[in-house]
MDTraj code that builds the backbone (N, CA, C; nanometers):
import mdtraj as md
import numpy as np

residues = "UNK UNK UNK UNK UNK UNK UNK UNK UNK UNK UNK UNK UNK UNK UNK UNK UNK UNK UNK UNK UNK UNK UNK UNK UNK UNK UNK UNK UNK UNK UNK UNK UNK UNK UNK UNK UNK UNK UNK UNK UNK UNK UNK UNK UNK UNK UNK UNK UNK UNK UNK UNK UNK UNK UNK UNK UNK UNK UNK UNK UNK UNK UNK UNK UNK UNK UNK UNK UNK UNK UNK UNK UNK UNK UNK UNK UNK UNK UNK UNK UNK UNK UNK UNK UNK UNK UNK UNK UNK UNK UNK UNK UNK UNK UNK UNK UNK UNK UNK UNK UNK UNK UNK UNK UNK UNK UNK UNK UNK UNK UNK UNK UNK UNK UNK UNK UNK UNK UNK UNK UNK UNK UNK UNK UNK UNK UNK UNK UNK UNK UNK UNK UNK UNK UNK UNK UNK UNK UNK UNK UNK UNK UNK UNK UNK UNK UNK UNK UNK UNK UNK UNK UNK UNK UNK UNK UNK UNK UNK UNK UNK UNK UNK UNK UNK UNK UNK UNK UNK UNK UNK UNK UNK UNK UNK UNK UNK UNK UNK UNK UNK UNK UNK UNK UNK UNK UNK UNK".split()
xyz = np.array([
    [-1.5540, -0.9816, 0.2715],
    [-1.6865, -0.9762, 0.3076],
    [-1.6846, -0.9832, 0.4743],
    [-1.7815, -0.8673, 0.4845],
    [-1.7175, -0.8413, 0.6438],
    [-1.7843, -0.9422, 0.7419],
    [-1.8958, -1.0270, 0.6657],
    [-1.9237, -1.1314, 0.7734],
    [-1.7955, -1.2501, 0.7822],
    [-1.7699, -1.2650, 0.6828],
    [-1.6300, -1.3454, 0.6602],
    [-1.5091, -1.3017, 0.7744],
    [-1.5069, -1.1637, 0.7828],
    [-1.4008, -1.0711, 0.8637],
    [-1.4342, -1.1281, 1.0013],
    [-1.5703, -1.0802, 1.0389],
    [-1.6389, -1.0949, 1.1471],
    [-1.5870, -1.2252, 1.2102],
    [-1.6159, -1.3251, 1.1209],
    [-1.5871, -1.5070, 1.2074],
    [-1.4394, -1.4788, 1.2324],
    [-1.3744, -1.3879, 1.1530],
    [-1.1943, -1.4373, 1.2107],
    [-1.1484, -1.3669, 1.2985],
    [-1.2358, -1.2595, 1.3465],
    [-1.1744, -1.1590, 1.4704],
    [-1.1802, -1.2245, 1.5857],
    [-1.0764, -1.1839, 1.6686],
    [-1.0712, -1.2426, 1.8458],
    [-1.0509, -1.0870, 1.9084],
    [-1.1534, -1.0940, 2.0382],
    [-1.1345, -0.9808, 2.0670],
    [-1.0085, -0.8807, 2.1234],
    [-0.8960, -0.9224, 2.0688],
    [-0.7640, -0.8137, 2.1268],
    [-0.7788, -0.7618, 1.9964],
    [-0.8371, -0.8253, 1.8544],
    [-0.8381, -0.7401, 1.7738],
    [-0.8462, -0.6090, 1.7469],
    [-0.7995, -0.5101, 1.6756],
    [-0.8720, -0.3977, 1.6807],
    [-0.8906, -0.4002, 1.5069],
    [-0.9888, -0.3227, 1.4629],
    [-1.0779, -0.3454, 1.3138],
    [-1.1286, -0.1272, 1.3216],
    [-1.0885, -0.1354, 1.1578],
    [-1.1084, -0.0113, 1.1386],
    [-1.1375, -0.0442, 0.9859],
    [-1.2721, 0.0081, 0.9821],
    [-1.3360, 0.0272, 0.8551],
    [-1.3754, 0.1551, 0.8077],
    [-1.2797, 0.1203, 0.6477],
    [-1.3184, 0.2613, 0.5704],
    [-1.4113, 0.2352, 0.4599],
    [-1.5237, 0.3082, 0.4593],
    [-1.5378, 0.3042, 0.3472],
    [-1.6161, 0.4250, 0.2832],
    [-1.6070, 0.4460, 0.1494],
    [-1.5816, 0.5510, 0.0617],
    [-1.6515, 0.5285, -0.0840],
    [-1.7591, 0.6432, -0.0964],
    [-1.8321, 0.5851, -0.1932],
    [-1.9514, 0.7117, -0.2252],
    [-2.0557, 0.6084, -0.2989],
    [-2.1795, 0.7127, -0.2813],
    [-2.3410, 0.6319, -0.1261],
    [-2.3821, 0.7033, -0.1163],
    [-2.4656, 0.6654, -0.0138],
    [-2.6351, 0.7466, -0.0332],
    [-2.7311, 0.7029, 0.0260],
    [-2.8517, 0.7068, -0.0627],
    [-2.9276, 0.7338, 0.0847],
    [-3.0190, 0.8584, 0.0875],
    [-3.1489, 0.8314, 0.2024],
    [-3.2922, 0.8197, 0.1786],
    [-3.3309, 0.6933, 0.2226],
    [-3.4610, 0.6967, 0.2318],
    [-3.5989, 0.7455, 0.2731],
    [-3.6475, 0.8693, 0.2234],
    [-3.7263, 0.8764, 0.3343],
    [-3.8662, 0.7658, 0.3688],
    [-3.8846, 0.7480, 0.2567],
    [-3.9551, 0.6333, 0.2661],
    [-3.9026, 0.5549, 0.3581],
    [-3.8331, 0.4946, 0.3709],
    [-3.8056, 0.3828, 0.4474],
    [-3.6918, 0.4187, 0.5667],
    [-3.6742, 0.5712, 0.5926],
    [-3.6122, 0.6217, 0.6610],
    [-3.4888, 0.5535, 0.7629],
    [-3.4244, 0.6086, 0.5869],
    [-3.2930, 0.5094, 0.6465],
    [-3.1637, 0.4853, 0.5692],
    [-3.0381, 0.5382, 0.5647],
    [-2.9288, 0.5286, 0.4973],
    [-2.9527, 0.4048, 0.4353],
    [-2.7964, 0.4407, 0.3170],
    [-2.7873, 0.3573, 0.2372],
    [-2.7128, 0.3043, 0.1734],
    [-2.5787, 0.2432, 0.1517],
    [-2.4373, 0.2222, 0.0851],
    [-2.5273, 0.1538, -0.0364],
    [-2.4566, 0.3005, -0.1520],
    [-2.4542, 0.2492, -0.3356],
    [-2.3631, 0.1107, -0.3498],
    [-2.3952, -0.0290, -0.3304],
    [-2.2806, -0.1284, -0.4073],
    [-2.2555, -0.1002, -0.5253],
    [-2.1814, -0.1356, -0.6084],
    [-2.1480, -0.1053, -0.7417],
    [-2.2425, -0.2393, -0.8239],
    [-2.2928, -0.3217, -0.7362],
    [-2.4374, -0.3961, -0.7929],
    [-2.5556, -0.3350, -0.8290],
    [-2.5711, -0.2624, -0.7026],
    [-2.6788, -0.1612, -0.6946],
    [-2.7820, -0.1375, -0.8100],
    [-2.9091, -0.1232, -0.8209],
    [-2.9634, -0.0997, -0.9384],
    [-3.0519, 0.0587, -0.9610],
    [-3.0824, 0.1283, -0.9922],
    [-3.1334, 0.2003, -1.0791],
    [-3.2160, 0.2051, -0.9356],
    [-3.2800, 0.3371, -0.8682],
    [-3.3576, 0.3549, -0.7695],
    [-3.5208, 0.3076, -0.7977],
    [-3.5931, 0.4094, -0.9519],
    [-3.6666, 0.3691, -0.9892],
    [-3.6794, 0.1575, -1.0432],
    [-3.5479, 0.1111, -1.0717],
    [-3.5873, -0.0431, -1.0958],
    [-3.5919, -0.0964, -0.9409],
    [-3.5606, -0.0248, -0.7887],
    [-3.5393, -0.1192, -0.7193],
    [-3.6257, -0.0671, -0.5683],
    [-3.7592, -0.0236, -0.6030],
    [-3.8038, 0.0475, -0.4973],
    [-3.7329, 0.0012, -0.3772],
    [-3.7602, -0.1265, -0.3482],
    [-3.7246, -0.1088, -0.2072],
    [-3.6096, -0.1326, -0.1780],
    [-3.5108, -0.1072, -0.2136],
    [-3.3074, -0.0980, -0.2448],
    [-3.3324, -0.1991, -0.1647],
    [-3.3266, -0.3224, -0.2222],
    [-3.3008, -0.4836, -0.1819],
    [-3.1391, -0.4675, -0.2680],
    [-3.0885, -0.3820, -0.3741],
    [-2.9832, -0.4125, -0.4103],
    [-2.8910, -0.3466, -0.3063],
    [-2.9400, -0.2627, -0.2042],
    [-2.8165, -0.1244, -0.1225],
    [-2.7984, -0.2202, -0.0030],
    [-2.7028, -0.1792, 0.0433],
    [-2.6914, -0.1802, 0.1794],
    [-2.7413, -0.1007, 0.2549],
    [-2.8386, -0.1659, 0.3650],
    [-2.8952, -0.0647, 0.4762],
    [-2.7979, -0.0748, 0.5784],
    [-2.7892, 0.0840, 0.5811],
    [-2.6992, 0.1457, 0.7147],
    [-2.7247, 0.0608, 0.8557],
    [-2.8398, 0.0544, 0.8858],
    [-2.8892, -0.0093, 1.0267],
    [-2.8302, -0.1450, 0.9882],
    [-2.8583, -0.2315, 0.9299],
    [-2.8085, -0.3862, 0.9352],
    [-2.6465, -0.3430, 0.9441],
    [-2.5431, -0.2780, 0.8574],
    [-2.4247, -0.2979, 0.8411],
    [-2.4218, -0.2390, 1.0289],
    [-2.4363, -0.2097, 1.0653],
    [-2.3932, -0.1250, 1.1917],
    [-2.5231, -0.2734, 1.2963],
    [-2.5433, -0.2912, 1.2692],
    [-2.5650, -0.4548, 1.3797],
    [-2.5125, -0.6023, 1.3604],
    [-2.4106, -0.5183, 1.2043],
    [-2.3104, -0.6757, 1.1633],
    [-2.1737, -0.6411, 1.2114],
    [-2.1650, -0.5148, 1.2438],
    [-2.0352, -0.4478, 1.2914],
    [-2.0371, -0.4330, 1.4565],
    [-2.1398, -0.3658, 1.4934],
    [-2.1893, -0.4076, 1.6506],
    [-2.1255, -0.4990, 1.7381],
    [-2.1498, -0.6327, 1.6212],
    [-2.1385, -0.7626, 1.7256],
    [-2.0016, -0.8297, 1.6589],
    [-1.9482, -0.7470, 1.5992],
    [-1.7915, -0.8164, 1.5786],
    [-1.7486, -0.8363, 1.7213],
    [-1.6664, -0.8997, 1.7139],
    [-1.5908, -0.9599, 1.8683],
    [-1.5023, -0.9065, 1.8917],
    [-1.4087, -0.8297, 1.8168],
    [-1.3189, -0.6931, 1.8600],
    [-1.3497, -0.6505, 1.9848],
    [-1.2995, -0.5720, 2.0652],
    [-1.3665, -0.4966, 2.1740],
    [-1.3133, -0.3697, 2.1136],
    [-1.1934, -0.3034, 2.0247],
    [-1.1888, -0.1523, 1.9506],
    [-1.2211, -0.1761, 1.8106],
    [-1.3355, -0.0885, 1.8214],
    [-1.3888, -0.0594, 1.6727],
    [-1.4413, 0.0414, 1.6276],
    [-1.3902, 0.1106, 1.4517],
    [-1.3878, 0.2481, 1.4080],
    [-1.4224, 0.2191, 1.2904],
    [-1.5117, 0.2650, 1.2367],
    [-1.6046, 0.2964, 1.1404],
    [-1.5557, 0.4247, 1.0931],
    [-1.5097, 0.4661, 0.9530],
    [-1.5427, 0.5793, 0.8852],
    [-1.6058, 0.6147, 0.7696],
    [-1.6765, 0.6869, 0.7099],
    [-1.7850, 0.7014, 0.6150],
    [-1.7367, 0.8156, 0.5326],
    [-1.7070, 0.7802, 0.4017],
    [-1.6880, 0.9078, 0.3016],
    [-1.7667, 0.9043, 0.1801],
    [-1.9002, 0.9153, 0.2914],
    [-2.0130, 0.8590, 0.1609],
    [-2.1230, 0.9963, 0.1976],
    [-2.2253, 0.9864, 0.1084],
    [-2.3041, 1.1110, 0.1600],
    [-2.4378, 1.0115, 0.2556],
    [-2.5036, 1.0816, 0.3463],
    [-2.5517, 1.0274, 0.4428],
    [-2.5272, 0.9311, 0.5322],
    [-2.3492, 0.9595, 0.5852],
    [-2.2645, 0.8229, 0.6498],
    [-2.3415, 0.8537, 0.7712],
    [-2.3768, 0.9895, 0.8261],
    [-2.4126, 1.0102, 0.9561],
    [-2.5455, 0.9041, 0.9972],
    [-2.6284, 0.8217, 0.8658],
    [-2.7157, 0.7405, 0.9065],
    [-2.7103, 0.6156, 0.9566],
    [-2.5515, 0.6078, 0.9238],
    [-2.5129, 0.4400, 1.0183],
    [-2.5870, 0.4404, 1.1131],
    [-2.6117, 0.5187, 1.2244],
    [-2.6820, 0.5446, 1.3511],
    [-2.7502, 0.6722, 1.3706],
    [-2.8451, 0.6502, 1.3638],
    [-2.9566, 0.7657, 1.3584],
    [-2.9925, 0.8442, 1.4909],
    [-2.9639, 0.7884, 1.5830],
    [-3.0245, 0.7791, 1.7217],
    [-2.8526, 0.7887, 1.7861],
    [-2.7110, 0.7955, 1.7813],
    [-2.6068, 0.7782, 1.7638],
    [-2.5826, 0.9252, 1.8835],
    [-2.5334, 0.8808, 2.0013],
    [-2.4630, 1.0090, 2.0850],
    [-2.3107, 1.0742, 2.0917],
    [-2.3534, 1.1716, 2.0498],
    [-2.1962, 1.2642, 1.9961],
    [-2.1064, 1.2101, 2.0850],
    [-1.9707, 1.2162, 2.0606],
    [-1.8553, 1.1919, 2.1229],
    [-1.7652, 1.3615, 2.1444],
    [-1.7286, 1.3137, 2.3134],
    [-1.6329, 1.4742, 2.2750],
    [-1.4987, 1.4144, 2.3146],
    [-1.4233, 1.4094, 2.1845],
    [-1.3064, 1.3476, 2.1949],
    [-1.1952, 1.3916, 2.2370],
    [-1.1456, 1.3062, 2.3037],
    [-0.9802, 1.3828, 2.3652],
    [-0.8596, 1.3418, 2.2209],
    [-0.8090, 1.4485, 2.2148],
    [-0.7845, 1.5107, 2.1075],
    [-0.6212, 1.4775, 2.1611],
    [-0.5697, 1.4618, 2.3197],
    [-0.4451, 1.3924, 2.3516],
    [-0.3389, 1.4915, 2.3156],
    [-0.3543, 1.6661, 2.2682],
    [-0.3339, 1.7561, 2.2602],
    [-0.2205, 1.7924, 2.3426],
    [-0.2571, 1.7601, 2.5089],
    [-0.1786, 1.7974, 2.6415],
    [-0.1453, 1.6728, 2.7245],
    [-0.1501, 1.5654, 2.6611],
    [-0.1286, 1.4480, 2.6925],
    [0.0737, 1.4051, 2.7668],
    [0.0865, 1.4277, 2.9351],
    [0.1984, 1.4614, 2.9387],
    [0.1911, 1.3247, 3.0359],
    [0.3026, 1.1825, 2.9385],
    [0.3086, 0.9981, 2.9938],
    [0.3688, 0.9913, 3.1274],
    [0.3503, 0.9738, 3.1714],
    [0.4618, 0.8691, 3.3106],
    [0.4902, 0.7220, 3.2659],
    [0.4097, 0.6981, 3.2114],
    [0.4049, 0.5875, 3.1700],
    [0.4575, 0.5583, 3.0054],
    [0.5149, 0.4158, 2.9259],
    [0.5340, 0.3943, 2.8271],
    [0.4227, 0.4264, 2.7068],
    [0.4523, 0.4467, 2.5706],
    [0.3465, 0.4495, 2.5049],
    [0.2373, 0.3584, 2.4748],
    [0.2973, 0.2195, 2.4917],
    [0.2576, 0.1163, 2.4553],
    [0.1486, 0.0700, 2.5744],
    [0.2116, 0.1472, 2.6862],
    [0.0962, 0.1058, 2.8518],
    [-0.0015, 0.2396, 2.8064],
    [0.0146, 0.3149, 2.7999],
    [-0.0817, 0.4310, 2.7692],
    [-0.1808, 0.4231, 2.6910],
    [-0.1231, 0.3419, 2.5483],
    [-0.2377, 0.3306, 2.4808],
    [-0.3389, 0.2247, 2.5088],
    [-0.2841, 0.1127, 2.5715],
    [-0.3335, -0.0558, 2.6427],
    [-0.4306, 0.0163, 2.7005],
    [-0.3753, 0.1200, 2.8518],
    [-0.4631, 0.1724, 2.9109],
    [-0.6226, 0.1964, 2.8777],
    [-0.6043, 0.2915, 2.7520],
    [-0.7096, 0.3513, 2.6877],
    [-0.8031, 0.2439, 2.6017],
    [-0.6942, 0.1088, 2.5335],
    [-0.8620, 0.0662, 2.4452],
    [-0.8727, -0.0566, 2.5596],
    [-0.8398, -0.0486, 2.6727],
    [-0.9375, -0.1276, 2.7764],
    [-1.0877, -0.2054, 2.8339],
    [-1.1384, -0.0443, 2.7413],
    [-1.2812, -0.0447, 2.7557],
    [-1.3550, -0.0942, 2.6034],
    [-1.4789, -0.1332, 2.5993],
    [-1.5156, -0.1563, 2.4668],
    [-1.5263, -0.0215, 2.3786],
    [-1.4556, 0.0203, 2.2518],
    [-1.5038, 0.1330, 2.1965],
    [-1.6099, 0.0525, 2.0532],
    [-1.6883, 0.1618, 2.0400],
    [-1.7449, 0.1223, 1.9182],
    [-1.7665, 0.3139, 1.8593],
    [-1.6875, 0.3931, 1.7762],
    [-1.7186, 0.4649, 1.7077],
    [-1.6661, 0.4836, 1.5577],
    [-1.7645, 0.5606, 1.5310],
    [-1.7742, 0.6245, 1.3503],
    [-1.7540, 0.7577, 1.3469],
    [-1.7191, 0.8057, 1.2381],
    [-1.6706, 0.8674, 1.1986],
    [-1.7170, 0.9219, 1.0694],
    [-1.8165, 1.0339, 0.9836],
    [-1.8823, 1.0267, 0.8987],
    [-1.8827, 1.1288, 0.8582],
    [-1.8043, 1.1710, 0.7331],
    [-1.7901, 1.3255, 0.6365],
    [-1.8782, 1.4219, 0.6624],
    [-2.0019, 1.3705, 0.6667],
    [-2.1197, 1.4606, 0.6655],
    [-2.2015, 1.3824, 0.7136],
    [-2.3154, 1.4705, 0.7917],
    [-2.4286, 1.4130, 0.8073],
    [-2.5131, 1.4174, 0.6786],
    [-2.5350, 1.4492, 0.5677],
    [-2.5837, 1.4773, 0.4626],
    [-2.5310, 1.4184, 0.3228],
    [-2.5742, 1.5422, 0.2364],
    [-2.4664, 1.4875, 0.1061],
    [-2.3177, 1.5739, 0.1089],
    [-2.2381, 1.4962, 0.0864],
    [-2.0986, 1.5469, 0.0524],
    [-2.0178, 1.5803, -0.1072],
    [-1.9162, 1.6619, -0.1001],
    [-1.8536, 1.6928, -0.2175],
    [-1.7641, 1.5392, -0.2543],
    [-1.8246, 1.5108, -0.3487],
    [-1.6854, 1.3931, -0.3995],
    [-1.5559, 1.4083, -0.4653],
    [-1.5586, 1.5500, -0.4863],
    [-1.4511, 1.6165, -0.5552],
    [-1.4661, 1.7820, -0.5038],
    [-1.3517, 1.8281, -0.5167],
    [-1.3895, 2.0276, -0.4828],
    [-1.2062, 2.0695, -0.5337],
    [-1.1965, 2.2168, -0.5494],
    [-1.1174, 2.2544, -0.6220],
    [-1.0047, 2.2621, -0.5507],
    [-0.9916, 2.2262, -0.4290],
    [-0.8468, 2.2304, -0.3914],
    [-0.7955, 2.0216, -0.3598],
    [-0.8953, 1.9772, -0.4468],
    [-0.8469, 1.8080, -0.4209],
    [-0.9374, 1.7791, -0.5827],
    [-0.8865, 1.7182, -0.6432],
    [-0.9578, 1.7068, -0.7476],
    [-0.9057, 1.5196, -0.7432],
    [-0.8238, 1.5044, -0.6992],
    [-0.8224, 1.3649, -0.7007],
    [-0.8940, 1.2984, -0.6100],
    [-0.9139, 1.3513, -0.4671],
    [-0.9953, 1.2855, -0.3707],
    [-1.1495, 1.3613, -0.3020],
    [-1.2051, 1.3339, -0.2810],
    [-1.3335, 1.4061, -0.1506],
    [-1.2392, 1.5085, -0.0888],
    [-1.2923, 1.6249, -0.0442],
    [-1.2295, 1.6856, 0.1161],
    [-1.2115, 1.6415, 0.2068],
    [-1.2899, 1.5535, 0.2306],
    [-1.2539, 1.4852, 0.3580],
    [-1.1592, 1.3177, 0.3829],
    [-1.1230, 1.2776, 0.2062],
    [-1.0292, 1.1677, 0.1949],
    [-0.8583, 1.2617, 0.1726],
    [-0.9152, 1.3730, 0.1244],
    [-0.8014, 1.4562, 0.1119],
    [-0.7364, 1.4754, 0.3072],
    [-0.7936, 1.5109, 0.3463],
    [-0.7924, 1.5370, 0.5238],
    [-0.7463, 1.4024, 0.5772],
    [-0.7667, 1.2907, 0.5557],
    [-0.7540, 1.1959, 0.5862],
    [-0.6240, 1.1147, 0.5727],
    [-0.6078, 1.1386, 0.4124],
    [-0.4688, 1.0490, 0.3803],
    [-0.3635, 1.1783, 0.4307],
    [-0.3716, 1.2671, 0.4179],
    [-0.2577, 1.3859, 0.4589],
    [-0.2245, 1.3411, 0.6161],
    [-0.3060, 1.3188, 0.7221],
    [-0.3059, 1.3194, 0.8513],
    [-0.2624, 1.1828, 0.8615],
    [-0.3012, 1.0664, 0.8245],
    [-0.2404, 0.9037, 0.8008],
    [-0.0953, 0.9485, 0.8041],
    [-0.0504, 1.0174, 0.6629],
    [0.1166, 1.0167, 0.6272],
    [0.1895, 1.1249, 0.7295],
    [0.1562, 1.2084, 0.8204],
    [0.1913, 1.2568, 0.8610],
    [0.2189, 1.2143, 1.0557],
    [0.0506, 1.1236, 1.0833],
    [0.1146, 1.1350, 1.2228],
    [0.2278, 1.0008, 1.2499],
    [0.2688, 1.0547, 1.3829],
    [0.3811, 0.9178, 1.4160],
    [0.3723, 0.8817, 1.5578],
    [0.2699, 0.9102, 1.6067],
    [0.2682, 0.8346, 1.7602],
    [0.1034, 0.7234, 1.7048],
    [0.0220, 0.7669, 1.7186],
    [-0.1248, 0.7464, 1.7311],
    [-0.1832, 0.7389, 1.6770],
    [-0.2985, 0.6942, 1.5745],
    [-0.4403, 0.7273, 1.5654],
    [-0.4827, 0.7298, 1.6103],
    [-0.6478, 0.8227, 1.6526],
    [-0.7262, 0.8242, 1.7094],
    [-0.8778, 0.8797, 1.6672],
    [-0.9771, 0.8309, 1.6901],
    [-1.0768, 0.9207, 1.6588],
    [-1.0828, 1.1165, 1.7281],
    [-1.0388, 1.1603, 1.8358],
    [-0.9837, 1.2540, 1.8558],
    [-0.9327, 1.3430, 1.7781],
    [-0.8384, 1.2812, 1.7320],
    [-0.6929, 1.3455, 1.6791],
    [-0.7730, 1.3602, 1.5608],
    [-0.8489, 1.2656, 1.4600],
    [-0.8729, 1.2883, 1.3208],
    [-0.9716, 1.3913, 1.3052],
    [-1.0675, 1.3653, 1.3783],
    [-1.1692, 1.5218, 1.4009],
    [-1.1227, 1.6271, 1.4160],
    [-1.0501, 1.6801, 1.5222],
    [-0.9504, 1.8045, 1.5011],
    [-0.9210, 1.7955, 1.3895],
    [-0.8709, 1.7718, 1.2854],
    [-0.8347, 1.8382, 1.1398],
    [-0.9252, 1.7932, 1.0777],
    [-1.0567, 1.7362, 1.1359],
    [-1.1733, 1.7591, 1.0479],
    [-1.2979, 1.8685, 1.0266],
    [-1.2691, 1.9366, 1.1549],
    [-1.3726, 1.9782, 1.2224],
    [-1.3995, 2.1090, 1.1491],
    [-1.3158, 2.1374, 1.0407],
    [-1.3030, 2.2821, 0.9359],
    [-1.3250, 2.2656, 0.8290],
    [-1.3511, 2.1207, 0.8003],
    [-1.3654, 2.0738, 0.6516],
    [-1.4854, 2.0758, 0.5689],
    [-1.4706, 2.1130, 0.4779],
    [-1.6265, 2.1538, 0.3712],
    [-1.7716, 2.0267, 0.3937],
    [-1.6888, 1.9773, 0.4461],
    [-1.7786, 1.8645, 0.4667],
    [-1.8652, 1.8742, 0.5918],
    [-1.9020, 1.9245, 0.6857],
    [-1.8910, 1.9085, 0.8604],
    [-1.9019, 1.8040, 0.8979],
    [-1.7496, 1.6873, 0.9391],
    [-1.7587, 1.5636, 0.9824],
    [-1.7976, 1.5217, 1.0953],
    [-1.8815, 1.4516, 1.1578],
    [-1.9038, 1.4152, 1.2690],
    [-1.8953, 1.3021, 1.2918],
    [-1.8282, 1.2590, 1.4614],
    [-1.7974, 1.1635, 1.5540],
    [-1.9000, 1.1507, 1.6471],
    [-1.9400, 1.0399, 1.6044],
    [-2.0563, 0.9529, 1.7377],
    [-2.0128, 0.8084, 1.7685],
    [-2.0760, 0.7499, 1.9012],
    [-2.0448, 0.6271, 1.9168],
    [-2.1727, 0.5869, 1.9191],
    [-2.1504, 0.4487, 1.9009],
    [-2.2603, 0.3608, 1.8552],
    [-2.2623, 0.2033, 1.9325],
    [-2.3818, 0.1613, 1.9171],
    [-2.3548, -0.0095, 1.9827],
    [-2.3264, 0.0238, 2.1417],
    [-2.2269, -0.0569, 2.1386],
    [-2.1409, -0.1527, 2.2658],
    [-2.0522, -0.0245, 2.3534],
    [-2.0720, 0.0760, 2.3007],
    [-1.9367, 0.1922, 2.3539],
    [-1.9631, 0.2034, 2.4861],
    [-1.8745, 0.1773, 2.5404],
    [-1.8403, 0.2142, 2.7095],
    [-1.8418, 0.3589, 2.7169],
    [-1.8684, 0.4081, 2.8369],
    [-1.8610, 0.5448, 2.8763],
    [-1.6697, 0.5379, 2.8889],
    [-1.6191, 0.6194, 2.8086],
    [-1.4829, 0.6609, 2.8948],
    [-1.3491, 0.5813, 2.7362],
    [-1.4469, 0.4776, 2.6845],
    [-1.3551, 0.4422, 2.5795],
    [-1.3092, 0.5298, 2.4725],
    [-1.1786, 0.4409, 2.4515],
    [-1.1314, 0.5402, 2.3248],
    [-1.0743, 0.4376, 2.2575],
    [-1.0455, 0.4811, 2.0918],
    [-0.9324, 0.3826, 2.0181],
    [-0.8488, 0.4358, 1.9442],
    [-0.7140, 0.3554, 1.9897],
    [-0.6364, 0.3976, 2.0259],
    [-0.5106, 0.3144, 1.9389],
    [-0.4547, 0.3770, 1.8049],
    [-0.3838, 0.2991, 1.7518],
    [-0.2719, 0.3143, 1.7287],
    [-0.1349, 0.2651, 1.7262],
    [0.0325, 0.2725, 1.7705],
    [0.0681, 0.2913, 1.5787],
    [0.1071, 0.4021, 1.5557],
    [0.1625, 0.4326, 1.3975],
    [0.3150, 0.3036, 1.3944],
    [0.3611, 0.2909, 1.4911],
    [0.4456, 0.2284, 1.4991],
    [0.5069, 0.1077, 1.5310],
])
top = md.Topology()
chain = top.add_chain()
for i, resn in enumerate(residues, 1):
    res = top.add_residue(resn, chain, resSeq=i)
    for name in ("N", "CA", "C"):
        top.add_atom(name, md.element.get_by_symbol(name[0]), res)
traj = md.Trajectory(xyz[None], top)
């Protein structure tokens, strides 16, 4: 339960939320929704009360006490998590030459409040494809990246390997995100 997690978090915690499954966009309600395992058929739930509204999820997550929050959606209409979100020009850290320790560098990058989300695509996205019958194209690249990264994970590094993906992923900021903030998580 996300509310229970929210109540247990501290400011210096880092929070990553990965959601995979199904999403839906309602033109009538002008919002995206997550399809839950107990969601009813759309024709039996006109107002989508058994679905999780993306705007509500956004407000809950933005108010989590953790300073650094990164949400990853592998669902259709994941970009509706924040319909007015600004794109991020991510730092890919490809040419970073450190004069400080990796720990100090990561701490420095995480000083500001970050709220970022990566969506597998703006609209509908494939669940499976010919090159990956076990995962979506997005999840396949995510798993490969996380398996091979040996320094730190960041949204910029993730989007750099996802940009050519069949689903056309997007990286955006939301809520309390401060200019220049980032989310770096050491792997070791």
